[in-house]
N, C-alpha and C positions, 0 to 999 in steps of 0.2 A: 400677159395680163393675168393668167390663171394663177401663177405662183404668187403674185402680189395679192390677188383676191383671197387665196387660201390663207396667206399669212394674216390677213385682216380678220378672218373668221375666228381667230383665237381671241379677239377682243371681248372683254367682259367689262364694259364701262358702267360704273355706278350711275344711278340716277342723279340728276341735279349737277351735272358737270357743266362747266363753261366751255365755249367752243375751243379755246386754246388748250384746255385740259384734254379735250378729245384729240387735238393735234398731237399732243405729247404721248397719249396712249397709242395712237396710230404709229408714230415714229418708233416707239418702243417695240411694237409688234413687228414692224419691218426690220428693226435691228436684230430682234430675236431670230428672225428667219434669214438673217444675213443678206437682206436686200438693201442696196444703197439707195438713198433718197436725198432730195434737196427740198428745202422748205421755202415757201413764199417765192416761187419762181416766176419772174416776169416773162410772159409769152409775147406780148405786144403792148403798145401804149395803153395804159389803163386796163390791162388784162393780166392778172397775176393769179396763178393757181396755188392752192394750199401746199401740195406736195407733188413732186415729180420723181418717178422711179424709172430711169431710162426714158422711154417714151410714154409710160403709163402715168396719166395725170390723176390725182386724187383730190376731190373737192369734199370738204367736210362741212356739214350744216347741222346746227343744233336747233331744237324746237320745231315749230311748224314751218314747212317749206312751201312756198307758193309755186305751184307747178309751172306756170307760164314764165315766171322770173328765172327759175333755175334752168329751164329749157333754153332760154336766151343766153344765159351765162355759159352753160355747157356747150352750146352751139358755137359761141365765140371761141372757146377753148379748142373744140374739135377742128375748127377752121385753121388752127395754127399748125405749121409743119412739124413742130417738135412733138406734137401729140400723136400717138399711135392708137391709144385706147383711153377710156375714162372710167373711173370708179367714183360713184357718189356715195359717201358715207353719211347716213342720217339716223335720227332716232326713230322716225316714223316712215312708213312706206310712202313712196311717191311714184306714180306711174311714169315710166320712162320708155322711150323707144329703144329698140335693141341696137340701133346705130344712129350716129349723127355725123353728117359730112362723110359718110362711108366708113366711120371708125366705130368699133364696138363700144358699147356703154353697158355698165353693170351697176346695180344698186346693192349696197350692203346696208341693211336695216338693222341697227343695233338692238331694237326691241325684239326682233326675232332671235338674235343671239342670246338674249336674256331668257329665252324659253317661254315668253309670254307675248301675246298679241295685244297691243294697245291701240 
């Protein structure tokens, strides 16, 4: 998970991006780091994660994120055997537990990468 997280810290996403624009920026950062990925990977019925790098799942959210809703979503992903770790990429900070279903969870807040706290 750490090599994926480190590759994502190179992101400098401009403000006012659409969510799929952020997907493409994340994919480009992973490509630049030589990390293979798959996009929109189905994990279970009605359960599809934005990106999967080996066992590391990446979920990308733009705008305000409702904590209870994203926790339910990440918990569904963490319960899937293909997932070994999760990274949530957001524009704003969201409090997350360190693990879900015994699997590590990390937050990558794009606002912090911009060098400002919003």
